[in-house]
C-alpha positions in Angstrom: 60.9 61.3 84.0 61.3 65.0 83.1 58.0 66.9 82.6 57.8 68.7 79.2 55.8 71.6 80.7 58.5 72.2 83.2 61.2 72.0 80.6 59.3 74.7 78.7 59.6 76.9 81.8 63.3 76.3 82.0 63.7 77.2 78.4 61.9 80.4 78.9 64.0 81.2 82.0 67.1 80.7 79.8 65.7 83.2 77.3 64.3 85.8 79.6 66.6 85.8 82.6 64.1 86.3 85.4 61.3 84.3 86.9 59.1 87.4 86.8 59.6 87.7 83.0 58.7 84.0 82.5 55.6 84.5 84.6 54.5 87.5 82.6 55.1 85.8 79.3 53.2 82.6 80.2 50.5 84.1 82.4 51.6 82.3 85.5 52.4 83.7 89.0 56.1 84.0 89.9 55.5 81.6 92.8 54.0 79.0 90.5 57.0 79.3 88.1 59.4 78.9 91.1 57.5 75.9 92.4 57.5 74.1 89.0 61.2 74.8 88.5 61.9 73.4 92.0 60.0 70.2 91.0 62.1 70.0 87.8 65.3 70.2 89.9 64.1 67.2 92.0 63.2 65.3 88.8 66.7 66.1 87.3 68.5 65.2 90.5 71.0 68.0 90.2 70.8 71.8 90.9 69.5 73.6 87.8 69.3 77.1 89.3 71.7 79.3 91.4 69.9 81.7 93.7 71.6 85.0 94.7 69.2 87.1 96.7 66.2 87.7 94.5 67.8 86.6 91.3 68.4 83.2 89.8 70.6 82.0 87.0 71.1 78.6 85.4 73.9 76.3 86.5 75.9 74.6 83.8 73.6 71.6 84.2 70.6 73.9 83.8 72.0 75.5 80.7 72.7 72.1 79.2 69.1 70.9 80.0 67.7 74.1 78.5 69.5 73.4 75.2 68.0 69.9 75.2 64.6 71.4 76.0 64.8 73.5 72.8 65.4 70.3 70.8 62.7 68.4 72.6 60.1 71.1 72.0 61.0 71.3 68.3 60.5 67.6 67.9 57.2 67.7 69.8 56.0 70.3 67.2 57.1 68.0 64.4 55.3 65.0 66.0 52.1 66.9 66.5 52.1 67.9 62.8 52.6 64.3 61.7 49.7 63.2 63.8 47.2 65.6 62.4 46.3 63.7 59.2 46.2 60.4 61.0 43.8 61.8 63.6 41.3 64.0 61.8 42.9 65.9 59.0 42.7 69.7 58.8 40.1 70.5 61.4 39.8 72.6 64.5 41.2 76.0 65.5 44.4 77.5 64.3 45.3 80.8 66.0 46.8 83.5 63.7 48.4 86.7 64.9 48.7 89.7 62.5 49.5 93.4 62.3 46.7 95.8 61.0 47.7 96.4 57.4 48.2 92.7 56.7 44.9 92.0 58.5 43.1 94.3 56.1 45.0 93.6 52.8 45.8 89.9 53.0 43.8 88.0 55.6 40.3 88.3 54.1 41.4 86.7 50.8 43.3 84.0 52.6 40.4 83.2 54.9 38.1 82.9 51.9 40.3 80.3 50.3 40.6 78.4 53.5 36.8 78.4 54.2 36.2 77.0 50.7 38.9 74.4 50.6 39.2 73.4 54.3 35.8 74.1 55.9 36.6 72.1 59.0 39.6 74.3 59.8 38.9 77.2 62.1 41.3 80.1 61.6 41.1 82.5 64.6 42.7 85.9 63.9 44.0 88.2 66.6 45.7 91.6 66.0 49.0 91.8 67.8 52.1 94.1 67.7 55.0 92.1 66.1 57.0 92.8 69.2 54.7 90.5 71.2 54.6 87.7 68.7 57.5 85.7 70.0 56.1 85.4 73.5 52.7 84.5 72.2 54.0 81.8 69.9 56.3 80.2 72.5 53.5 80.4 75.1 51.1 78.6 72.7 48.7 81.5 72.5 49.3 81.7 68.7 50.2 79.0 66.2 51.2 81.2 63.3 51.8 85.0 62.9 52.5 87.7 60.4 55.4 89.9 61.4 57.5 92.5 59.7 60.8 94.4 59.8 62.4 97.3 58.0 65.7 98.1 56.4 66.7 100.2 59.4 65.1 97.8 62.0 66.1 94.2 61.2 64.3 91.7 63.3 66.6 89.6 65.5 66.4 85.8 65.4 64.1 84.4 68.2 65.1 81.1 69.8 62.4 78.5 69.4 60.8 80.2 66.4 61.1 79.9 62.6 60.3 82.5 60.0 59.6 82.4 56.3 59.6 85.4 53.9 56.2 86.3 52.5 56.6 89.6 50.6 58.3 92.9 50.5 57.1 96.4 49.8 58.5 99.9 49.5 58.2 102.7 52.0 56.9 106.2 50.9 57.3 109.7 52.3 53.8 111.1 52.7 53.5 114.8 52.5 50.9 117.5 51.9 53.0 119.1 49.2 55.3 117.7 46.5 58.9 117.2 47.7 61.4 118.5 45.2 64.1 115.9 46.1 63.8 112.2 45.3 65.1 109.0 46.8 66.8 109.3 50.2 67.2 113.1 49.7 63.4 113.5 50.0 63.7 112.8 53.8 66.5 115.3 54.1 64.3 117.9 52.5 61.8 117.5 55.3 64.2 118.0 58.2 62.6 121.3 59.3 59.0 120.0 59.1 57.0 118.4 61.9 56.8 114.6 61.7 54.1 112.0 62.4 55.4 108.7 63.7 54.1 105.5 65.4 54.1 105.0 69.1 57.7 104.8 70.6 58.9 101.3 71.1 57.4 100.0 67.8 59.4 99.0 64.8 57.6 101.6 62.7 58.6 104.4 65.1 62.2 103.2 65.2 62.3 103.0 61.4 61.2 106.7 61.1 63.7 107.9 63.6 66.6 105.9 62.2 65.8 106.8 58.6 65.8 110.5 59.5 69.1 110.1 61.5 70.6 108.5 58.5 69.6 111.6 56.5 71.4 113.8 59.0 68.8 114.9 61.5 66.5 113.7 64.3 62.8 114.2 63.5 60.7 116.6 65.5 57.7 114.3 66.1 54.5 116.1 66.7 52.0 113.2 66.7 52.4 109.6 67.6 49.8 107.5 65.7 49.9 103.8 64.9 47.1 103.5 62.3 48.3 104.5 58.8 44.9 105.7 57.7 44.9 108.2 60.5 48.5 109.2 59.8 47.6 110.0 56.2 44.6 112.0 57.3 46.9 114.1 59.5 49.3 114.5 56.6 46.4 115.7 54.4 45.5 118.2 57.2 49.0 119.7 57.1 50.0 118.3 60.5 53.3 116.9 59.3 55.1 114.3 57.1 55.4 110.6 57.7 56.9 107.4 56.4 54.3 104.8 55.3 54.7 101.4 53.8 52.9 100.6 50.6 50.2 98.5 52.3 49.4 101.5 54.5 49.2 103.9 51.6 46.8 102.0 49.3 44.1 104.6 49.4 45.6 108.0 50.4 43.2 110.8 51.0 43.1 113.8 48.6 46.0 116.2 49.2 48.6 113.5 50.1 51.7 113.2 47.9 53.6 109.9 48.1 57.3 109.9 47.3 58.9 106.4 47.0 62.0 105.9 49.1 64.8 103.4 48.9 63.5 101.8 52.1 61.7 98.4 52.3 59.5 96.7 54.7 59.5 92.9 54.7 56.6 90.7 55.9 57.2 87.2 57.1 55.3 84.3 58.7 56.5 83.0 62.1 55.7 79.8 63.9 57.3 77.6 66.5 60.4 75.7 65.4 59.5 72.3 64.2 56.0 73.3 63.0 57.1 73.8 59.4 55.5 70.6 58.2 52.4 70.8 60.4 49.6 70.5 57.8 47.5 73.3 59.2 50.4 75.7 59.4 51.6 74.8 55.9 48.1 75.1 54.5 47.5 78.5 56.0 50.9 79.8 55.0 50.2 78.7 51.4 46.8 80.5 51.5 48.5 83.7 52.8 51.1 83.5 50.0 48.3 83.3 47.3 46.6 86.3 48.9 49.5 88.7 48.6 48.3 91.5 46.3 49.6 91.7 42.8 52.7 93.8 42.3 54.3 93.0 45.7 57.6 91.1 45.9 57.3 87.5 46.9 
């Protein structure tokens, strides 16, 4: 009989390519991952891995089993959801990942509804960069997450995960003085100014760089700041201009001018494939949807 936990490791190896990457994602040691995959090979009765020096790759049998593992894991999620009501209804922990602006603008209202209508459910919220959500969901560290992408930074499909649209919002150019141009030309008008962008490697940073490049220049980034409230404070202090989504620009400080741009950020929910009908996941998703502020696209 094939062990589901080992099938999960094989699926992760198919996605990540190296045992070291699997170990980092699932908080195992590389030797533990190797040992478990060796046991899976014995259970399967055929070679699943080809080893060349320090690297491993999946054999055709390993690739086929990894595809079956994806289906098995999805069905296990579905089965777990169907058992919830039969066992104890909506109760116990549900781990939610979120990015900062959603945590501030959406989560409090959603958690209030859940506490009133499902008091035995225990939502547990953790702030996480959207780039780390896929690993956390597949590893079982999260059950549901809020993620986002931008027009210039579409989010790639992640194997083993499902996403659902939640809402969309415009992006603004934040400046300390009015910008005479409008729309996309507003970015071009700021080509010679210093810029404030998020930390490199984040979707927000990539969006700023790509939006400026689409306007014909590469931004001269002076400050790298993730928190939008701090970004707007620096804009007010004359330290540069920045691109900020609507949720991050709800209460701009005095002296900040916001110019709406033809760029959008989209927020989605993400969970493991097969968990769509899990009562807790579906209930929390519905609460999040009702908590979206008025005036946002849904």
